[in-house]
C-alpha positions as CSV (number, residue, x, y, z in Angstrom):
1,X,-17.3,64.6,68.4
2,X,-14.5,64.9,70.1
3,X,-11.6,63.6,70.4
4,X,-8.2,62.9,68.7
5,X,-10.2,59.8,66.2
6,X,-13.4,62.7,65.9
7,X,-13.2,62.5,62.1
8,X,-13.2,59.2,61.6
9,X,-15.7,56.2,61.1
10,X,-15.7,53.0,62.2
11,X,-17.5,49.6,60.9
12,X,-17.2,47.1,63.9
13,X,-18.3,43.3,62.7
14,X,-17.8,40.8,65.6
15,X,-19.1,39.9,68.8
16,X,-18.0,38.7,72.2
17,X,-14.8,40.4,73.5
18,X,-11.9,41.1,71.4
19,X,-13.6,42.6,68.0
20,X,-15.2,44.7,70.6
21,X,-13.0,45.9,72.6
22,X,-10.7,46.9,70.2
23,X,-14.2,49.3,68.6
24,X,-14.4,50.2,72.6
25,X,-10.7,51.5,72.4
26,X,-11.5,53.7,69.2
27,X,-14.7,55.2,69.9
28,X,-13.4,56.3,73.6
29,X,-10.8,58.2,71.6
30,X,-13.4,60.2,69.5
31,X,-14.5,57.4,66.5
32,X,-17.9,57.3,65.4
33,X,-18.4,53.3,65.5
34,X,-20.8,51.5,64.0
35,X,-21.9,48.2,65.5
36,X,-23.4,46.0,63.0
37,X,-25.5,43.2,65.2
38,X,-27.8,40.4,63.7
39,X,-31.3,41.6,63.8
40,X,-32.8,39.8,67.2
41,X,-29.9,38.5,68.5
42,X,-27.3,41.0,69.0
43,X,-24.0,40.6,70.3
44,X,-23.6,37.9,73.0
45,X,-21.8,40.9,75.4
46,X,-25.3,42.0,76.0
47,X,-26.0,39.3,78.6
48,X,-22.1,39.0,79.8
49,X,-21.2,39.8,83.3
50,X,-21.5,38.3,86.2
51,X,-23.8,38.9,89.7
52,X,-27.4,39.8,89.3
53,X,-27.4,42.5,87.0
54,X,-24.7,42.0,84.2
55,X,-23.4,45.2,83.2
56,X,-20.5,44.8,81.1
57,X,-21.9,46.0,78.3
58,X,-22.6,49.4,79.3
59,X,-18.5,49.5,78.9
60,X,-18.0,47.5,76.0
61,X,-20.7,49.5,73.7
62,X,-20.6,52.6,75.1
63,X,-19.5,55.2,72.3
64,X,-20.7,52.9,69.8
65,X,-24.3,53.0,67.6
66,X,-26.3,49.9,66.3
67,X,-27.3,49.0,63.5
68,X,-29.1,45.5,62.8
69,X,-28.2,44.1,60.0
70,X,-28.4,40.6,58.4
71,X,-24.7,39.7,56.8
72,X,-26.4,36.2,55.8
73,X,-28.4,37.7,53.2
74,X,-27.0,39.4,49.9
75,X,-29.3,42.5,50.2
76,X,-27.4,42.9,54.1
77,X,-23.9,42.1,52.9
78,X,-24.3,44.7,50.1
79,X,-25.8,47.4,52.6
80,X,-22.6,46.4,54.6
81,X,-20.3,46.6,51.6
82,X,-21.7,50.2,51.1
83,X,-21.2,51.1,54.5
84,X,-17.7,50.2,54.3
85,X,-16.8,52.1,51.3
86,X,-17.3,55.3,53.5
87,X,-15.6,54.2,56.7
88,X,-11.9,54.1,57.3
89,X,-11.8,51.4,59.5
90,X,-13.0,47.8,59.5
91,X,-13.0,45.6,62.8
92,X,-13.6,41.9,62.7
93,X,-13.7,39.3,64.5
94,X,-14.8,36.3,62.8
95,X,-13.5,33.1,62.2
96,X,-11.1,33.6,59.1
97,X,-12.3,33.4,56.1
98,X,-16.1,34.3,57.1
99,X,-15.4,38.0,55.2
100,X,-14.6,36.0,52.2
101,X,-17.4,33.8,52.3
102,X,-19.6,36.9,52.4
103,X,-17.7,38.3,49.7
104,X,-16.0,41.0,51.8
105,X,-12.8,39.6,51.0
106,X,-10.0,42.4,51.9
107,X,-9.6,42.6,47.8
108,X,-13.0,43.2,47.4
109,X,-13.2,46.0,50.0
110,X,-10.2,47.6,49.2
111,X,-11.3,47.9,45.2
112,X,-14.2,49.4,46.7
113,X,-12.4,51.7,49.4
114,X,-8.5,51.9,48.7
115,X,-8.0,53.6,51.9
116,X,-9.5,51.0,53.8
117,X,-7.6,49.7,56.9
118,X,-9.0,46.1,57.9
119,X,-8.8,45.0,62.0
120,X,-8.4,41.3,61.9
121,X,-8.7,39.6,65.3
122,X,-8.5,35.8,65.4
123,X,-7.1,32.9,67.6
124,X,-4.3,32.2,65.5
125,X,-4.4,34.8,62.3
126,X,-5.1,34.6,58.8
127,X,-2.4,32.1,58.1
128,X,-0.9,29.5,58.9
129,X,-2.1,25.6,59.5
130,X,-4.0,26.9,62.7
131,X,-6.0,29.7,60.7
132,X,-9.1,28.1,59.9
133,X,-9.5,26.9,63.5
134,X,-11.9,28.1,66.0
135,X,-10.0,30.3,69.2
136,X,-11.2,31.8,71.9
137,X,-8.4,33.9,74.5
138,X,-7.8,31.2,77.0
139,X,-6.5,28.9,73.9
140,X,-4.2,32.2,72.9
141,X,-3.1,32.9,76.7
142,X,-2.0,29.0,77.1
143,X,-0.3,28.8,73.5
144,X,1.4,32.0,73.8
145,X,3.1,31.7,77.1
146,X,0.4,33.3,79.6
147,X,-1.5,30.4,81.4
148,X,1.5,28.2,82.2
149,X,2.9,30.7,84.5
150,X,0.6,31.5,86.4
151,X,-0.6,30.0,89.8
152,X,1.2,28.3,91.7
153,X,4.0,25.3,91.6
154,X,2.5,22.2,92.5
155,X,-0.3,22.9,91.2
156,X,-2.0,22.8,87.6
157,X,-1.8,26.0,85.6
158,X,-4.8,28.8,86.7
159,X,-6.2,31.5,84.7
160,X,-6.0,35.2,85.4
161,X,-9.2,35.6,85.8
162,X,-9.7,37.9,82.7
163,X,-10.1,37.3,79.5
164,X,-6.4,39.0,78.6
165,X,-6.2,37.3,76.0
166,X,-8.7,39.1,74.2
167,X,-8.2,42.3,75.4
168,X,-4.4,42.2,74.6
169,X,-5.2,40.9,71.0
170,X,-7.6,44.1,71.0
171,X,-5.3,46.6,71.6
172,X,-2.2,45.3,69.4
173,X,-5.0,45.4,66.4
174,X,-5.9,49.0,67.9
175,X,-2.6,50.0,67.8
176,X,-1.6,48.3,64.1
177,X,-4.8,50.2,63.2
178,X,-3.3,53.8,64.3
179,X,0.2,53.0,62.9
180,X,-1.5,52.0,59.4
181,X,-4.0,55.1,59.4
182,X,-0.2,57.0,59.5
183,X,0.8,55.1,56.2
184,X,-2.6,56.1,54.7
185,X,-1.4,59.4,55.2
186,X,1.5,59.2,53.0
187,X,0.5,56.6,50.8
188,X,-3.4,57.1,50.0
189,X,-3.3,53.4,50.7
190,X,-4.9,51.3,53.4
191,X,-3.7,47.7,54.7
192,X,-4.7,44.8,57.0
193,X,-4.1,44.7,60.5
194,X,-3.6,40.7,61.4
195,X,-3.9,40.7,65.7
196,X,-3.5,36.8,66.9
197,X,-4.5,36.0,70.4
198,X,-1.2,33.9,71.1
199,X,0.9,36.3,69.5
200,X,-0.7,39.3,71.4
201,X,0.1,37.3,74.6
202,X,3.9,35.9,73.3
203,X,4.5,39.8,72.9
204,X,3.9,40.1,77.2
205,X,6.0,37.6,78.3
206,X,8.8,39.2,78.8
207,X,12.4,36.9,78.7
208,X,10.1,33.7,78.5
209,X,11.7,32.9,74.7
210,X,15.1,34.8,75.0
211,X,16.3,33.1,78.7
212,X,15.3,29.4,77.0
213,X,17.0,30.6,74.2
214,X,20.1,31.4,75.9
215,X,20.4,29.0,78.5
216,X,17.6,26.5,78.4
217,X,15.8,28.0,81.2
218,X,12.2,27.0,81.3
219,X,10.6,29.7,83.3
220,X,8.0,27.3,85.8
221,X,4.7,28.6,87.9
222,X,6.3,30.7,90.8
223,X,2.5,32.2,92.7
224,X,2.7,35.7,93.8
225,X,6.8,36.0,93.8
226,X,9.1,36.7,90.5
227,X,12.0,34.3,90.7
228,X,14.8,35.8,92.0
229,X,13.1,39.9,92.6
230,X,13.6,40.4,96.0
231,X,11.7,41.7,97.8
232,X,8.6,41.8,96.0
233,X,5.8,40.5,97.3
234,X,1.9,40.2,99.1
235,X,2.3,40.4,102.6
236,X,-0.3,40.4,105.6
237,X,-0.8,42.9,107.7
238,X,-3.4,42.8,110.7
239,X,-6.6,43.7,108.1
240,X,-5.7,42.3,105.1
241,X,-3.1,42.2,102.8
242,X,-0.7,44.7,100.9
243,X,1.6,44.4,97.7
244,X,5.4,46.1,98.4
245,X,8.4,45.9,95.6
246,X,11.8,47.3,97.2
247,X,13.8,44.7,94.7
248,X,16.1,48.1,93.5
249,X,19.4,48.3,95.6
250,X,18.6,52.2,96.8
251,X,14.8,51.2,97.6
252,X,15.4,48.5,99.5
253,X,17.7,50.3,101.9
254,X,14.9,52.9,102.3
255,X,12.7,50.0,103.2
256,X,15.1,48.3,105.6
257,X,15.7,51.5,107.3
258,X,11.9,52.0,107.6
259,X,11.3,49.0,109.4
260,X,13.8,49.6,111.5
261,X,16.7,47.5,110.3
262,X,18.9,49.6,108.1
263,X,21.6,47.1,108.7
264,X,19.9,44.7,106.1
265,X,21.2,47.9,103.8
266,X,24.8,46.1,103.9
267,X,23.9,42.7,105.5
268,X,25.7,40.6,103.1
269,X,22.9,38.2,103.0
270,X,20.8,41.2,101.5
271,X,22.9,44.0,100.3
272,X,22.8,43.2,96.2
273,X,20.0,42.3,93.9
274,X,21.2,38.7,93.3
275,X,21.4,38.1,96.9
276,X,18.3,39.1,97.7
277,X,17.4,36.9,95.2
278,X,19.2,34.0,96.6
279,X,17.6,34.4,99.4
280,X,13.5,35.3,98.6
281,X,11.8,33.5,101.5
282,X,13.6,34.5,104.4
283,X,13.7,37.9,103.5
284,X,9.8,38.2,102.7
285,X,9.4,36.5,106.1
286,X,11.0,38.4,107.8
287,X,9.2,41.6,106.1
288,X,6.0,40.1,106.7
289,X,6.7,39.8,110.7
290,X,6.7,43.4,110.2
291,X,3.9,44.2,108.3
292,X,1.7,41.5,110.5
293,X,1.7,44.3,113.6
294,X,0.3,47.2,111.4
295,X,-2.9,47.5,109.2
296,X,-2.9,47.9,105.4
297,X,-3.3,51.3,105.9
298,X,-0.3,52.3,108.4
299,X,1.9,50.0,106.0
300,X,0.5,52.1,102.8
301,X,1.1,55.8,104.6
302,X,4.3,54.3,106.1
303,X,5.4,53.5,103.1
304,X,4.5,56.2,100.9
305,X,6.5,58.7,103.2
306,X,9.6,56.3,102.7
307,X,9.3,56.4,99.1
308,X,8.7,52.7,99.0
309,X,6.7,51.3,96.1
310,X,3.6,49.8,97.8
311,X,-0.5,49.6,98.0
312,X,-3.6,47.6,98.6
313,X,-4.9,44.7,97.0
314,X,-8.1,46.3,95.8
315,X,-11.7,44.8,95.1
316,X,-14.2,46.8,93.7
317,X,-15.3,48.1,96.6
318,X,-12.1,49.8,97.3
319,X,-11.5,51.2,94.0
320,X,-14.8,53.6,94.2
321,X,-13.5,54.8,97.5
322,X,-10.1,55.7,96.7
323,X,-8.9,59.3,96.6
324,X,-6.8,58.3,93.4
325,X,-8.9,56.9,91.7
326,X,-11.6,60.1,92.3
327,X,-9.1,62.7,92.1
328,X,-8.4,62.1,88.7
329,X,-11.9,60.6,87.7
330,X,-10.5,56.9,86.7
331,X,-13.9,55.7,87.4
332,X,-16.8,56.8,85.0
333,X,-20.6,56.8,86.6
334,X,-23.3,55.5,84.5
335,X,-27.0,56.1,86.0
336,X,-29.0,53.8,84.0
337,X,-33.0,53.0,84.0
338,X,-32.9,49.3,85.2
339,X,-29.3,48.9,86.7
340,X,-29.0,51.5,88.2
341,X,-26.0,53.7,89.2
342,X,-23.0,51.6,88.1
343,X,-19.4,52.3,87.6
344,X,-17.0,51.7,84.6
345,X,-13.3,52.7,83.6
346,X,-13.1,55.6,82.3
347,X,-11.0,56.6,79.3
348,X,-7.8,56.3,79.1
349,X,-4.6,56.9,78.4
350,X,-5.1,60.8,78.6
351,X,-4.1,62.9,76.3
352,X,-3.7,66.6,77.0
353,X,-4.9,68.8,74.1
354,X,-7.1,66.2,72.5
355,X,-9.0,63.6,74.9
356,X,-11.0,61.3,75.1
357,X,-14.3,61.1,76.4
358,X,-17.4,58.8,76.4
359,X,-20.1,61.0,74.8
360,X,-22.6,57.9,74.5
361,X,-23.8,55.5,76.3
362,X,-24.0,51.3,75.3
363,X,-27.4,51.2,72.7
364,X,-29.8,49.3,74.9
365,X,-31.4,47.6,72.2
366,X,-30.2,45.6,68.9
367,X,-30.7,48.3,66.0
368,X,-31.2,51.3,68.4
369,X,-29.5,53.4,65.4
370,X,-30.2,50.8,62.3
371,X,-32.5,54.4,60.4
372,X,-30.8,57.2,61.8
373,X,-27.1,55.2,60.3
374,X,-28.5,54.0,57.2
375,X,-30.3,57.3,56.6
376,X,-26.7,59.5,57.7
377,X,-24.7,57.3,55.6
378,X,-26.4,55.9,52.9
379,X,-29.1,58.3,52.4
380,X,-32.0,55.5,52.8
381,X,-35.5,56.6,53.1
382,X,-38.3,55.3,55.8
383,X,-40.3,54.0,52.6
384,X,-36.5,52.0,51.9
385,X,-36.2,51.1,55.3
386,X,-39.7,49.7,55.7
387,X,-39.0,47.9,52.8
388,X,-35.7,46.2,54.1
389,X,-37.4,45.3,57.7
390,X,-39.9,43.8,56.2
391,X,-37.5,41.5,54.0
392,X,-35.4,40.7,57.2
393,X,-32.2,42.5,55.8
394,X,-32.7,45.4,59.1
């Protein structure tokens, strides 16, 4: 085991995206992540993804060991408590009250393991009038302010195309767990990390609330632009589109000179941030007139030489060929017997002294490591394991 969290044992209880993505982040940084799955059923993520061969599971379950354990029966719940008693972190994204129903309330678990950190990811958090409601990522995105802002202003709200609410809540849950680990060192006491999907989304809505409070401004959908931030958009080239961001005064001056209009930097229409924002559509049209005369690669190279932020709009086929992705190993390749050679995002962020890594592929079968984990952590022998299998506990 390598990485900054190599001495930690994490129990992941839950399914779909939010809890498992939190576990993926910890596993990537070296933690021993033991994923508890319902016998026979497993995490639905095993079937999620798109295309003829869904492969999302290969990423979200990497660096994990699968234990098939029936949490709906008393003996399965007892084994879970025994595992948690010997672990540092518990991750769960069940509907609030489920752990309590299974005899695993935070008070019960802290009595067994005072240093335990319990990461609880849910739609609305563990308290409040909505706490008991079922909550998926799309609801958190809508309630947290994200969904209303995505799309064109003359059309209904759109979605991003990714489950951003789940991954944000998982990331904040992971961050909270690491903060709680620091507190454990000082006090010897664990705590609950309560990460709500709608609050995680709310955290990244920038000035949405302050602007409303200060002036009553209600931000609306704006398509591919940010109102008043110009130039910053996607621009058409002869063979596709490229994004260019030159909304800072000095950067805009470099852009103007590069595309043959240095006078724009002193033109009262475009000289200042506010002036450019007021004439956003006009300025975008002028820049697009230049970009249309070039390919994406040409504009990318010209902007790079000029020191103007720009870049192609990639799909997966562009990512896997890009020299920056390749040079930094931003993409990890896994050879799988059934799926072939598949790419996935590599570990990040990068630590200089104790980097994370992908040390173990996602478990192919539900309960692939049941005997290994229960023998190693709880000392159960083959006879005990066979009895549990026969009873339907594992």
